[in-house]
N, C-alpha and C positions, 0 to 999 in steps of 0.2 A: 552441426547444431545453429540454432536459429539464435541471433540475439536482438534485441531493440531496448532505445529508452523509451519508458511512456510514464506519462501525466496520471495520474488516478486518485479518487476519496476512498475510503476505507468507510464502509458500507459497516462490517463487522468482520471481527476475529475468532478466529478457531484456536485455539492457544494447543502446542503439540506438546506430547503425549510423550514421556520416555524421552528416547533416543529418536522419535518419528517429526519430522517437521508439520509445523503451524502452517495454519490458510489464510488469508487475510480476501474478504469480497470488497470486492468492489461497486462503487455507485451504480457501475455498467451491469450488474452481476456475474462477474466474473470473478472465479477464486484463482488466487496466485496463491503456490506453495511458498514457505519463508520457513528458516531454517531454526532453531530454535534459539541461536547467539543471535540473530536478525529482529525476531518478533516481538523485544521491548522496544526499538526505533519508532511503531504504529499505535496511533490512536483513533480508534473510532470517533471518523469526521473530520481527520485531519486529509490534509493536501499533500500530496508526495511526486516526488522524479524518480525514478530507477531504472538501473538496467536488467533486465530480463532478459531469463534465456528458454528457450521449447527445449522439451527433451521428452518425445512423445511414447505414452506410455500405452500400451494395448491400442494401437492404433488411435489414440488421441492425445491432442495436444493438451502438454500438462507445462504452464509457466511458471517460472520458478522467480522469487528474486534473487539477483546475485549479490553474494557477499561482497563488502569491499575488498576483503584479505584472497576475494576470488578474481579479481577485475572488478566488480561491481560498482556501483554509487547508489547509496541510499541522500536523497535531499528532500526535507520537511519543506513543502512552500507555505510561504503566508497563508491566511483562511481569512476570507471577507468578513467581519463584521460593520453592520449596519453602523450608519454614523450617527452621533446623537446630538441633540438643539441642543444641548449645556445645561440643563433640570435632569438628564440620565436618559430621556423620554427617546426616540427613534424619530424620524422626521417621515417615515411609514405612517400613513393614519391608518 
């Protein structure tokens, strides 16, 4: 089973149904499987670094976020926010 650490931004979240896993869609249009106990750690627009494992299903890659209790790590990263000029307006024109 392949494992890798990936950094990604969450574009969409599909909640788990019953005991079935949910999924998150990354900015790069890839879907990652997420188990029910881990899905609440993610927010749309949030940037994360996580350990993923690949368990192919029907000859297709199926990348899953590895839970911390299974040797994985999920780390929320700071997201960039525009700086302001002191009166609440960004420097961008």
